MARGUPA-228047 format. One record per residue: x, y, z of N, C-alpha, C in turn; residue in one letter. Coordinates in nm, 2 decimals, decimal comma. Example, Ala and Ser with C-alpha at 12.3 -4.5 7.8 and 13.67 -1.06 7.14 Angstrom:
<recs>
+--------+--------+--------+--------+--------+--------+--------+--------+--------+-----+
:     nu :     nv :     nw :    cau :    cav :    caw :     cu :     cv :     cw : res :
+--------+--------+--------+--------+--------+--------+--------+--------+--------+-----+
:   1,32 :  -0,57 :   0,78 :   1,23 :  -0,45 :   0,78 :   1,32 :  -0,33 :   0,78 :   A :
:   1,28 :  -0,22 :   0,71 :   1,37 :  -0,11 :   0,71 :   1,29 :   0,00 :   0,79 :   S :
+--------+--------+--------+--------+--------+--------+--------+--------+--------+-----+
</recs>
This chain:
<recs>
+--------+--------+--------+--------+--------+--------+--------+--------+--------+-----+
:     nu :     nv :     nw :    cau :    cav :    caw :     cu :     cv :     cw : res :
+--------+--------+--------+--------+--------+--------+--------+--------+--------+-----+
:   0,65 :  -0,21 :   3,03 :   0,74 :  -0,10 :   2,98 :   0,74 :  -0,10 :   2,83 :   M :
:   0,76 :  -0,22 :   2,77 :   0,76 :  -0,23 :   2,63 :   0,63 :  -0,19 :   2,57 :   L :
:   0,52 :  -0,24 :   2,63 :   0,39 :  -0,20 :   2,58 :   0,36 :  -0,05 :   2,59 :   R :
:   0,41 :   0,01 :   2,70 :   0,39 :   0,16 :   2,71 :   0,47 :   0,23 :   2,60 :   H :
:   0,59 :   0,18 :   2,57 :   0,67 :   0,24 :   2,46 :   0,60 :   0,22 :   2,33 :   W :
:   0,54 :   0,10 :   2,31 :   0,47 :   0,07 :   2,18 :   0,35 :   0,16 :   2,16 :   H :
:   0,27 :   0,18 :   2,27 :   0,15 :   0,26 :   2,26 :   0,19 :   0,41 :   2,23 :   V :
:   0,30 :   0,45 :   2,30 :   0,35 :   0,59 :   2,28 :   0,40 :   0,61 :   2,14 :   S :
:   0,46 :   0,51 :   2,09 :   0,51 :   0,52 :   1,95 :   0,40 :   0,53 :   1,85 :   F :
:   0,30 :   0,45 :   1,87 :   0,18 :   0,46 :   1,78 :   0,11 :   0,59 :   1,79 :   L :
:   0,10 :   0,64 :   1,92 :   0,03 :   0,77 :   1,93 :   0,11 :   0,88 :   1,86 :   S :
:   0,24 :   0,87 :   1,86 :   0,33 :   0,97 :   1,79 :   0,30 :   0,95 :   1,64 :   F :
:   0,29 :   0,83 :   1,59 :   0,27 :   0,80 :   1,45 :   0,13 :   0,87 :   1,41 :   C :
:   0,03 :   0,85 :   1,49 :  -0,10 :   0,90 :   1,46 :  -0,10 :   1,05 :   1,45 :   F :
:  -0,03 :   1,12 :   1,55 :  -0,02 :   1,26 :   1,55 :   0,06 :   1,31 :   1,43 :   F :
:   0,17 :   1,24 :   1,40 :   0,25 :   1,28 :   1,28 :   0,16 :   1,27 :   1,15 :   F :
:   0,09 :   1,16 :   1,14 :   0,01 :   1,14 :   1,02 :  -0,10 :   1,25 :   1,01 :   L :
:  -0,16 :   1,28 :   1,12 :  -0,27 :   1,38 :   1,13 :  -0,21 :   1,52 :   1,08 :   F :
:  -0,09 :   1,55 :   1,14 :  -0,03 :   1,68 :   1,10 :   0,01 :   1,68 :   0,95 :   L :
:   0,06 :   1,56 :   0,90 :   0,11 :   1,55 :   0,77 :  -0,01 :   1,57 :   0,67 :   F :
:  -0,13 :   1,52 :   0,70 :  -0,24 :   1,54 :   0,61 :  -0,28 :   1,68 :   0,59 :   L :
:  -0,26 :   1,76 :   0,70 :  -0,29 :   1,91 :   0,68 :  -0,18 :   1,98 :   0,60 :   F :
:  -0,06 :   1,93 :   0,62 :   0,05 :   2,00 :   0,55 :   0,05 :   1,96 :   0,40 :   L :
:  -0,01 :   1,84 :   0,37 :   0,00 :   1,79 :   0,23 :  -0,08 :   1,88 :   0,14 :   W :
:  -0,20 :   1,94 :   0,19 :  -0,28 :   2,02 :   0,10 :  -0,26 :   2,17 :   0,14 :   T :
:  -0,21 :   2,25 :   0,04 :  -0,19 :   2,39 :   0,07 :  -0,32 :   2,46 :   0,12 :   P :
:  -0,30 :   2,56 :   0,20 :  -0,41 :   2,63 :   0,27 :  -0,51 :   2,68 :   0,17 :   Y :
:  -0,46 :   2,75 :   0,06 :  -0,55 :   2,81 :  -0,03 :  -0,63 :   2,71 :  -0,12 :   D :
:  -0,59 :   2,58 :  -0,11 :  -0,67 :   2,48 :  -0,18 :  -0,77 :   2,40 :  -0,09 :   E :
:  -0,76 :   2,43 :   0,04 :  -0,84 :   2,36 :   0,14 :  -0,99 :   2,38 :   0,11 :   I :
:  -1,04 :   2,50 :   0,09 :  -1,18 :   2,52 :   0,07 :  -1,23 :   2,45 :  -0,05 :   S :
:  -1,15 :   2,45 :  -0,16 :  -1,19 :   2,39 :  -0,28 :  -1,19 :   2,23 :  -0,26 :   A :
:  -1,09 :   2,19 :  -0,19 :  -1,08 :   2,04 :  -0,16 :  -1,20 :   2,00 :  -0,08 :   T :
:  -1,24 :   2,08 :   0,02 :  -1,35 :   2,04 :   0,11 :  -1,48 :   2,03 :   0,03 :   R :
:  -1,50 :   2,11 :  -0,07 :  -1,62 :   2,11 :  -0,16 :  -1,63 :   1,98 :  -0,23 :   T :
:  -1,52 :   1,93 :  -0,28 :  -1,52 :   1,81 :  -0,36 :  -1,48 :   1,68 :  -0,28 :   F :
:  -1,45 :   1,69 :  -0,15 :  -1,39 :   1,58 :  -0,08 :  -1,48 :   1,46 :  -0,07 :   S :
:  -1,61 :   1,48 :  -0,05 :  -1,70 :   1,37 :  -0,04 :  -1,71 :   1,30 :  -0,18 :   V :
:  -1,71 :   1,39 :  -0,28 :  -1,71 :   1,33 :  -0,42 :  -1,59 :   1,25 :  -0,45 :   D :
:  -1,47 :   1,30 :  -0,40 :  -1,35 :   1,23 :  -0,42 :  -1,35 :   1,09 :  -0,34 :   L :
:  -1,40 :   1,09 :  -0,22 :  -1,42 :   0,97 :  -0,15 :  -1,51 :   0,87 :  -0,22 :   I :
:  -1,62 :   0,92 :  -0,26 :  -1,72 :   0,83 :  -0,32 :  -1,67 :   0,78 :  -0,46 :   N :
:  -1,60 :   0,87 :  -0,53 :  -1,55 :   0,83 :  -0,67 :  -1,44 :   0,73 :  -0,65 :   K :
:  -1,35 :   0,75 :  -0,55 :  -1,24 :   0,66 :  -0,53 :  -1,29 :   0,52 :  -0,48 :   T :
:  -1,39 :   0,52 :  -0,39 :  -1,44 :   0,39 :  -0,34 :  -1,52 :   0,32 :  -0,46 :   C :
:  -1,59 :   0,40 :  -0,54 :  -1,66 :   0,33 :  -0,66 :  -1,56 :   0,27 :  -0,75 :   K :
:  -1,45 :   0,35 :  -0,78 :  -1,35 :   0,30 :  -0,88 :  -1,28 :   0,17 :  -0,82 :   T :
:  -1,25 :   0,17 :  -0,69 :  -1,19 :   0,05 :  -0,63 :  -1,29 :  -0,06 :  -0,63 :   C :
:  -1,42 :  -0,04 :  -0,60 :  -1,52 :  -0,14 :  -0,60 :  -1,54 :  -0,21 :  -0,73 :   S :
:  -1,53 :  -0,12 :  -0,84 :  -1,54 :  -0,18 :  -0,97 :  -1,42 :  -0,27 :  -1,01 :   D :
:  -1,31 :  -0,25 :  -0,94 :  -1,19 :  -0,33 :  -0,98 :  -1,18 :  -0,46 :  -0,90 :   K :
:  -1,27 :  -0,48 :  -0,80 :  -1,25 :  -0,60 :  -0,72 :  -1,39 :  -0,65 :  -0,67 :   S :
:  -1,40 :  -0,78 :  -0,66 :  -1,52 :  -0,85 :  -0,61 :  -1,53 :  -0,85 :  -0,46 :   T :
:  -1,41 :  -0,83 :  -0,39 :  -1,41 :  -0,84 :  -0,25 :  -1,41 :  -0,70 :  -0,18 :   V :
:  -1,40 :  -0,60 :  -0,26 :  -1,39 :  -0,46 :  -0,21 :  -1,53 :  -0,42 :  -0,18 :   F :
:  -1,55 :  -0,36 :  -0,06 :  -1,68 :  -0,32 :  -0,01 :  -1,69 :  -0,17 :  -0,02 :   N :
:  -1,77 :  -0,12 :  -0,12 :  -1,79 :   0,02 :  -0,14 :  -1,84 :   0,09 :  -0,02 :   Y :
:  -1,95 :   0,04 :   0,04 :  -2,01 :   0,10 :   0,15 :  -1,92 :   0,12 :   0,27 :   T :
:  -1,84 :   0,01 :   0,30 :  -1,74 :   0,01 :   0,41 :  -1,64 :   0,12 :   0,38 :   F :
:  -1,59 :   0,13 :   0,26 :  -1,49 :   0,23 :   0,22 :  -1,54 :   0,37 :   0,24 :   C :
:  -1,65 :   0,40 :   0,18 :  -1,71 :   0,53 :   0,19 :  -1,74 :   0,57 :   0,34 :   S :
:  -1,80 :   0,48 :   0,41 :  -1,83 :   0,52 :   0,55 :  -1,71 :   0,53 :   0,64 :   A :
:  -1,61 :   0,45 :   0,62 :  -1,48 :   0,46 :   0,70 :  -1,41 :   0,59 :   0,67 :   S :
:  -1,39 :   0,62 :   0,54 :  -1,32 :   0,74 :   0,51 :  -1,39 :   0,87 :   0,55 :   L :
:  -1,52 :   0,87 :   0,54 :  -1,60 :   0,99 :   0,57 :  -1,61 :   1,01 :   0,72 :   Q :
:  -1,59 :   0,91 :   0,80 :  -1,59 :   0,92 :   0,95 :  -1,48 :   1,01 :   1,00 :   E :
:  -1,37 :   1,02 :   0,92 :  -1,25 :   1,09 :   0,97 :  -1,25 :   1,23 :   0,91 :   I :
:  -1,27 :   1,34 :   1,00 :  -1,29 :   1,47 :   0,95 :  -1,18 :   1,52 :   0,85 :   P :
:  -1,05 :   1,48 :   0,88 :  -0,94 :   1,53 :   0,79 :  -0,95 :   1,47 :   0,65 :   V :
:  -1,02 :   1,37 :   0,63 :  -1,04 :   1,31 :   0,49 :  -1,12 :   1,40 :   0,41 :   S :
:  -1,19 :   1,50 :   0,47 :  -1,28 :   1,59 :   0,39 :  -1,20 :   1,71 :   0,34 :   R :
:  -1,07 :   1,72 :   0,38 :  -0,99 :   1,83 :   0,34 :  -0,86 :   1,79 :   0,28 :   T :
:  -0,86 :   1,67 :   0,22 :  -0,73 :   1,62 :   0,17 :  -0,75 :   1,57 :   0,02 :   T :
:  -0,64 :   1,52 :  -0,03 :  -0,64 :   1,47 :  -0,17 :  -0,63 :   1,32 :  -0,17 :   N :
:  -0,60 :   1,26 :  -0,28 :  -0,59 :   1,11 :  -0,29 :  -0,48 :   1,05 :  -0,21 :   L :
:  -0,37 :   1,12 :  -0,20 :  -0,26 :   1,07 :  -0,12 :  -0,30 :   1,08 :   0,03 :   Q :
:  -0,37 :   1,18 :   0,07 :  -0,42 :   1,19 :   0,20 :  -0,52 :   1,08 :   0,24 :   G :
:  -0,60 :   1,05 :   0,14 :  -0,70 :   0,94 :   0,17 :  -0,63 :   0,81 :   0,19 :   L :
:  -0,52 :   0,78 :   0,12 :  -0,44 :   0,66 :   0,14 :  -0,38 :   0,65 :   0,28 :   A :
:  -0,34 :   0,77 :   0,33 :  -0,28 :   0,77 :   0,46 :  -0,39 :   0,75 :   0,57 :   I :
:  -0,51 :   0,81 :   0,54 :  -0,62 :   0,80 :   0,64 :  -0,65 :   0,65 :   0,64 :   V :
:  -0,66 :   0,58 :   0,53 :  -0,69 :   0,44 :   0,53 :  -0,59 :   0,36 :   0,60 :   A :
:  -0,46 :   0,39 :   0,58 :  -0,35 :   0,32 :   0,65 :  -0,36 :   0,34 :   0,80 :   M :
:  -0,39 :   0,47 :   0,84 :  -0,39 :   0,50 :   0,98 :  -0,51 :   0,42 :   1,04 :   E :
:  -0,62 :   0,42 :   0,98 :  -0,74 :   0,34 :   1,03 :  -0,70 :   0,19 :   1,04 :   L :
:  -0,63 :   0,14 :   0,94 :  -0,59 :   0,00 :   0,94 :  -0,50 :  -0,03 :   1,06 :   A :
:  -0,41 :   0,07 :   1,09 :  -0,31 :   0,05 :   1,20 :  -0,38 :   0,06 :   1,33 :   L :
:  -0,48 :   0,15 :   1,34 :  -0,56 :   0,16 :   1,47 :  -0,64 :   0,03 :   1,49 :   Q :
:  -0,70 :  -0,02 :   1,39 :  -0,78 :  -0,14 :   1,40 :  -0,70 :  -0,26 :   1,43 :   N :
:  -0,58 :  -0,27 :   1,36 :  -0,49 :  -0,38 :   1,39 :  -0,44 :  -0,38 :   1,53 :   A :
:  -0,40 :  -0,26 :   1,58 :  -0,36 :  -0,25 :   1,72 :  -0,46 :  -0,29 :   1,82 :   T :
:  -0,59 :  -0,24 :   1,79 :  -0,70 :  -0,28 :   1,88 :  -0,72 :  -0,43 :   1,87 :   H :
:  -0,72 :  -0,49 :   1,75 :  -0,74 :  -0,63 :   1,74 :  -0,63 :  -0,71 :   1,82 :   T :
:  -0,51 :  -0,66 :   1,81 :  -0,40 :  -0,73 :   1,89 :  -0,43 :  -0,73 :   2,04 :   L :
:  -0,49 :  -0,62 :   2,09 :  -0,53 :  -0,61 :   2,23 :  -0,64 :  -0,71 :   2,26 :   S :
:  -0,74 :  -0,72 :   2,17 :  -0,85 :  -0,81 :   2,19 :  -0,79 :  -0,96 :   2,20 :   V :
:  -0,70 :  -0,99 :   2,11 :  -0,64 :  -1,12 :   2,10 :  -0,57 :  -1,15 :   2,24 :   I :
:  -0,49 :  -1,06 :   2,28 :  -0,42 :  -1,08 :   2,41 :  -0,51 :  -1,09 :   2,53 :   K :
:  -0,62 :  -1,02 :   2,53 :  -0,72 :  -1,03 :   2,63 :  -0,79 :  -1,17 :   2,63 :   E :
:  -0,82 :  -1,22 :   2,51 :  -0,88 :  -1,35 :   2,50 :  -0,78 :  -1,46 :   2,54 :   L :
:  -0,65 :  -1,44 :   2,51 :  -0,55 :  -1,54 :   2,55 :  -0,53 :  -1,54 :   2,71 :   L :
:  -0,55 :  -1,42 :   2,77 :  -0,54 :  -1,42 :   2,92 :  -0,66 :  -1,48 :   2,98 :   R :
:  -0,77 :  -1,49 :   2,91 :  -0,89 :  -1,55 :   2,97 :  -0,89 :  -1,70 :   2,95 :   N :
:  -0,84 :  -1,77 :   3,05 :  -0,81 :  -1,91 :   3,04 :  -0,94 :  -2,00 :   3,02 :   E :
:  -1,06 :  -1,94 :   3,05 :  -1,18 :  -2,01 :   3,04 :  -1,24 :  -2,00 :   2,90 :   T :
:  -1,18 :  -1,92 :   2,82 :  -1,23 :  -1,90 :   2,68 :  -1,19 :  -2,02 :   2,59 :   W :
:  -1,29 :  -2,07 :   2,52 :  -1,27 :  -2,16 :   2,41 :  -1,21 :  -2,29 :   2,44 :   G :
:  -1,17 :  -2,36 :   2,34 :  -1,11 :  -2,49 :   2,35 :  -0,96 :  -2,48 :   2,32 :   H :
:  -0,88 :  -2,58 :   2,34 :  -0,74 :  -2,58 :   2,31 :  -0,71 :  -2,54 :   2,17 :   P :
:  -0,79 :  -2,60 :   2,07 :  -0,77 :  -2,56 :   1,93 :  -0,79 :  -2,41 :   1,91 :   F :
:  -0,89 :  -2,36 :   1,97 :  -0,92 :  -2,21 :   1,96 :  -0,80 :  -2,13 :   2,01 :   A :
:  -0,75 :  -2,17 :   2,13 :  -0,64 :  -2,10 :   2,19 :  -0,51 :  -2,11 :   2,09 :   S :
:  -0,49 :  -2,22 :   2,03 :  -0,38 :  -2,23 :   1,93 :  -0,40 :  -2,13 :   1,82 :   A :
:  -0,52 :  -2,12 :   1,77 :  -0,55 :  -2,03 :   1,66 :  -0,53 :  -1,89 :   1,71 :   C :
:  -0,57 :  -1,86 :   1,83 :  -0,55 :  -1,72 :   1,88 :  -0,40 :  -1,69 :   1,89 :   L :
:  -0,32 :  -1,79 :   1,93 :  -0,17 :  -1,76 :   1,94 :  -0,12 :  -1,74 :   1,80 :   R :
:  -0,17 :  -1,81 :   1,70 :  -0,12 :  -1,78 :   1,57 :  -0,16 :  -1,64 :   1,52 :   D :
:  -0,28 :  -1,60 :   1,56 :  -0,33 :  -1,46 :   1,52 :  -0,25 :  -1,36 :   1,60 :   C :
:  -0,21 :  -1,39 :   1,72 :  -0,13 :  -1,30 :   1,80 :   0,00 :  -1,27 :   1,72 :   D :
:   0,07 :  -1,37 :   1,67 :   0,19 :  -1,35 :   1,60 :   0,16 :  -1,27 :   1,47 :   V :
:   0,06 :  -1,31 :   1,40 :   0,02 :  -1,24 :   1,27 :  -0,01 :  -1,10 :   1,29 :   L :
:  -0,08 :  -1,06 :   1,39 :  -0,11 :  -0,92 :   1,42 :   0,00 :  -0,84 :   1,48 :   Y :
:   0,09 :  -0,91 :   1,56 :   0,21 :  -0,84 :   1,61 :   0,30 :  -0,80 :   1,49 :   S :
:   0,31 :  -0,89 :   1,40 :   0,39 :  -0,86 :   1,27 :   0,31 :  -0,76 :   1,19 :   D :
:   0,18 :  -0,77 :   1,18 :   0,10 :  -0,68 :   1,10 :   0,11 :  -0,54 :   1,14 :   G :
:   0,11 :  -0,51 :   1,27 :   0,12 :  -0,37 :   1,32 :   0,25 :  -0,31 :   1,27 :   V :
:   0,36 :  -0,38 :   1,29 :   0,49 :  -0,34 :   1,25 :   0,49 :  -0,32 :   1,10 :   I :
:   0,43 :  -0,41 :   1,02 :   0,43 :  -0,40 :   0,88 :   0,35 :  -0,28 :   0,83 :   T :
:   0,24 :  -0,25 :   0,90 :   0,16 :  -0,13 :   0,86 :   0,24 :   0,00 :   0,89 :   L :
:   0,32 :   0,01 :   0,99 :   0,40 :   0,12 :   1,02 :   0,51 :   0,13 :   0,91 :   V :
:   0,56 :   0,02 :   0,86 :   0,66 :   0,02 :   0,75 :   0,59 :   0,07 :   0,62 :   D :
:   0,46 :   0,02 :   0,60 :   0,39 :   0,06 :   0,48 :   0,37 :   0,21 :   0,48 :   A :
:   0,33 :   0,27 :   0,59 :   0,31 :   0,42 :   0,60 :   0,45 :   0,49 :   0,57 :   V :
:   0,55 :   0,44 :   0,63 :   0,69 :   0,50 :   0,61 :   0,73 :   0,49 :   0,46 :   A :
:   0,70 :   0,38 :   0,40 :   0,74 :   0,36 :   0,26 :   0,65 :   0,46 :   0,17 :   A :
:   0,52 :   0,47 :   0,20 :   0,44 :   0,55 :   0,13 :   0,48 :   0,70 :   0,13 :   F :
:   0,52 :   0,74 :   0,25 :   0,56 :   0,88 :   0,27 :   0,69 :   0,91 :   0,20 :   L :
:   0,77 :   0,81 :   0,17 :   0,89 :   0,82 :   0,10 :   0,87 :   0,80 :  -0,05 :   E :
:   0,75 :   0,78 :  -0,09 :   0,72 :   0,77 :  -0,23 :   0,74 :   0,63 :  -0,29 :   G :
:   0,77 :   0,53 :  -0,20 :   0,79 :   0,39 :  -0,24 :   0,66 :   0,32 :  -0,24 :   K :
:   0,58 :   0,35 :  -0,34 :   0,45 :   0,29 :  -0,35 :   0,45 :   0,14 :  -0,36 :   Y :
:   0,54 :   0,09 :  -0,44 :   0,55 :  -0,06 :  -0,46 :   0,57 :  -0,13 :  -0,32 :   G :
:   0,66 :  -0,08 :  -0,24 :   0,69 :  -0,14 :  -0,11 :   0,56 :  -0,13 :  -0,02 :   S :
:   0,50 :  -0,01 :  -0,02 :   0,38 :   0,01 :   0,06 :   0,27 :  -0,09 :   0,02 :   A :
:   0,25 :  -0,10 :  -0,11 :   0,15 :  -0,20 :  -0,16 :   0,18 :  -0,34 :  -0,12 :   G :
:   0,31 :  -0,38 :  -0,12 :   0,35 :  -0,52 :  -0,09 :   0,32 :  -0,54 :   0,06 :   A :
:   0,35 :  -0,44 :   0,15 :   0,33 :  -0,46 :   0,29 :   0,18 :  -0,46 :   0,32 :   W :
:   0,10 :  -0,38 :   0,26 :  -0,04 :  -0,38 :   0,28 :  -0,10 :  -0,52 :   0,24 :   L :
:  -0,05 :  -0,57 :   0,13 :  -0,09 :  -0,71 :   0,09 :  -0,06 :  -0,81 :   0,19 :   T :
:   0,06 :  -0,80 :   0,25 :   0,10 :  -0,89 :   0,35 :   0,01 :  -0,89 :   0,47 :   A :
:  -0,03 :  -0,77 :   0,51 :  -0,12 :  -0,76 :   0,63 :  -0,26 :  -0,82 :   0,59 :   V :
:  -0,30 :  -0,80 :   0,47 :  -0,43 :  -0,86 :   0,43 :  -0,42 :  -1,01 :   0,43 :   M :
:  -0,31 :  -1,06 :   0,39 :  -0,29 :  -1,21 :   0,39 :  -0,29 :  -1,26 :   0,53 :   D :
:  -0,24 :  -1,18 :   0,63 :  -0,23 :  -1,22 :   0,77 :  -0,37 :  -1,23 :   0,83 :   G :
:  -0,46 :  -1,13 :   0,79 :  -0,60 :  -1,13 :   0,84 :  -0,67 :  -1,26 :   0,79 :   T :
:  -0,65 :  -1,29 :   0,66 :  -0,71 :  -1,41 :   0,60 :  -0,66 :  -1,53 :   0,67 :   T :
:  -0,53 :  -1,54 :   0,69 :  -0,47 :  -1,66 :   0,76 :  -0,53 :  -1,68 :   0,90 :   T :
:  -0,54 :  -1,57 :   0,97 :  -0,60 :  -1,57 :   1,11 :  -0,74 :  -1,62 :   1,10 :   C :
:  -0,82 :  -1,57 :   1,02 :  -0,96 :  -1,61 :   1,01 :  -0,97 :  -1,76 :   0,97 :   E :
:  -0,90 :  -1,80 :   0,86 :  -0,91 :  -1,93 :   0,81 :  -0,86 :  -2,04 :   0,91 :   E :
:  -0,77 :  -2,00 :   1,00 :  -0,72 :  -2,09 :   1,10 :  -0,83 :  -2,15 :   1,19 :   G :
:  -0,92 :  -2,06 :   1,23 :  -1,04 :  -2,11 :   1,31 :  -1,12 :  -2,21 :   1,23 :   F :
:  -1,14 :  -2,17 :   1,10 :  -1,22 :  -2,26 :   1,01 :  -1,16 :  -2,40 :   0,99 :   G :
:  -1,03 :  -2,40 :   0,98 :  -0,96 :  -2,52 :   0,96 :  -0,97 :  -2,61 :   1,08 :   D :
:  -0,98 :  -2,55 :   1,20 :  -0,99 :  -2,62 :   1,33 :  -1,14 :  -2,65 :   1,36 :   M :
:  -1,23 :  -2,60 :   1,27 :  -1,37 :  -2,61 :   1,30 :  -1,41 :  -2,54 :   1,43 :   E :
:  -1,35 :  -2,43 :   1,45 :  -1,38 :  -2,34 :   1,57 :  -1,45 :  -2,21 :   1,52 :   E :
:  -1,54 :  -2,16 :   1,60 :  -1,60 :  -2,03 :   1,57 :  -1,49 :  -1,92 :   1,60 :   A :
:  -1,47 :  -1,83 :   1,50 :  -1,38 :  -1,73 :   1,52 :  -1,43 :  -1,61 :   1,60 :   S :
:  -1,36 :  -1,57 :   1,70 :  -1,41 :  -1,45 :   1,78 :  -1,36 :  -1,32 :   1,71 :   P :
:  -1,29 :  -1,33 :   1,60 :  -1,22 :  -1,22 :   1,54 :  -1,27 :  -1,19 :   1,40 :   L :
:  -1,38 :  -1,24 :   1,36 :  -1,43 :  -1,23 :   1,22 :  -1,45 :  -1,08 :   1,19 :   T :
:  -1,51 :  -1,00 :   1,28 :  -1,54 :  -0,86 :   1,25 :  -1,41 :  -0,78 :   1,24 :   E :
:  -1,32 :  -0,81 :   1,33 :  -1,19 :  -0,74 :   1,33 :  -1,11 :  -0,77 :   1,21 :   Q :
:  -1,10 :  -0,90 :   1,17 :  -1,03 :  -0,94 :   1,05 :  -1,08 :  -0,88 :   0,93 :   N :
:  -1,21 :  -0,87 :   0,92 :  -1,28 :  -0,81 :   0,80 :  -1,24 :  -0,66 :   0,79 :   Y :
:  -1,25 :  -0,59 :   0,91 :  -1,23 :  -0,45 :   0,91 :  -1,08 :  -0,42 :   0,86 :   S :
:  -0,99 :  -0,49 :   0,92 :  -0,85 :  -0,46 :   0,89 :  -0,82 :  -0,50 :   0,74 :   V :
:  -0,88 :  -0,61 :   0,70 :  -0,86 :  -0,65 :   0,56 :  -0,92 :  -0,54 :   0,46 :   F :
:  -1,04 :  -0,49 :   0,49 :  -1,10 :  -0,39 :   0,40 :  -1,02 :  -0,26 :   0,41 :   Q :
:  -0,98 :  -0,22 :   0,52 :  -0,91 :  -0,09 :   0,53 :  -0,77 :  -0,10 :   0,46 :   L :
:  -0,71 :  -0,21 :   0,47 :  -0,58 :  -0,23 :   0,39 :  -0,61 :  -0,23 :   0,24 :   C :
:  -0,73 :  -0,29 :   0,20 :  -0,77 :  -0,30 :   0,06 :  -0,80 :  -0,16 :   0,01 :   D :
:  -0,86 :  -0,08 :   0,09 :  -0,88 :   0,06 :   0,05 :  -0,75 :   0,13 :   0,02 :   V :
:  -0,66 :   0,12 :   0,12 :  -0,53 :   0,19 :   0,11 :  -0,45 :   0,13 :  -0,02 :   A :
:  -0,46 :   0,00 :  -0,03 :  -0,39 :  -0,06 :  -0,15 :  -0,44 :  -0,02 :  -0,28 :   L :
:  -0,57 :  -0,01 :  -0,29 :  -0,63 :   0,03 :  -0,42 :  -0,59 :   0,18 :  -0,45 :   C :
:  -0,59 :   0,26 :  -0,34 :  -0,55 :   0,40 :  -0,37 :  -0,41 :   0,41 :  -0,41 :   I :
:  -0,32 :   0,33 :  -0,34 :  -0,18 :   0,33 :  -0,38 :  -0,17 :   0,29 :  -0,53 :   V :
:  -0,24 :   0,19 :  -0,57 :  -0,24 :   0,14 :  -0,71 :  -0,29 :   0,25 :  -0,80 :   N :
:  -0,39 :   0,32 :  -0,76 :  -0,44 :   0,43 :  -0,84 :  -0,34 :   0,54 :  -0,86 :   L :
:  -0,27 :   0,57 :  -0,75 :  -0,16 :   0,67 :  -0,76 :  -0,05 :   0,63 :  -0,85 :   L :
:  -0,01 :   0,50 :  -0,85 :   0,09 :   0,45 :  -0,94 :   0,05 :   0,46 :  -1,08 :   V :
:  -0,08 :   0,42 :  -1,11 :  -0,13 :   0,43 :  -1,25 :  -0,14 :   0,56 :  -1,30 :   S :
:  -0,15 :   0,66 :  -1,21 :  -0,16 :   0,80 :  -1,26 :  -0,03 :   0,88 :  -1,26 :   H :
:   0,08 :   0,81 :  -1,21 :   0,21 :   0,87 :  -1,20 :   0,27 :   0,90 :  -1,34 :   A :
+--------+--------+--------+--------+--------+--------+--------+--------+--------+-----+
</recs>
């Protein structure tokens, strides 16, 4: 019952964000925005990549261009696209973790302990990402950035937990994706703050 409510709530959030992105850009500006949208994505990803040694330009550009609505939006819209993608990925990762924990034949006791830690981190992370989106929509960019950073820290903690136990992480790809998507959103939030 709780899981069903949680999924329904996330679906509502995704629908709301999708609708919001279209309302953010006035109709008469959409054609002009579409013309320069790929340039905006590439320029934004390049700017962010130049500011950080861990930021992946290729990942940023490919992720944002995969979402059609990102081709008709502005910088604020790109931040929301990145946060929505991070939320989707974090929610999926949480499902993967729970499935691995249900599989009693998987891994060693140390690996299971790491998975339980990741379960807590990602459960908190999903809620934190929802809070980050809400803060961003309210113009509270500082709070949004802090929450995005907290989720990034959670993915790093999850991944490092396996290394500390000398166990192979089954979540390396997921941790990387959520980290990078949050980093994309965080960089855009910081760009918006610097241009305010």
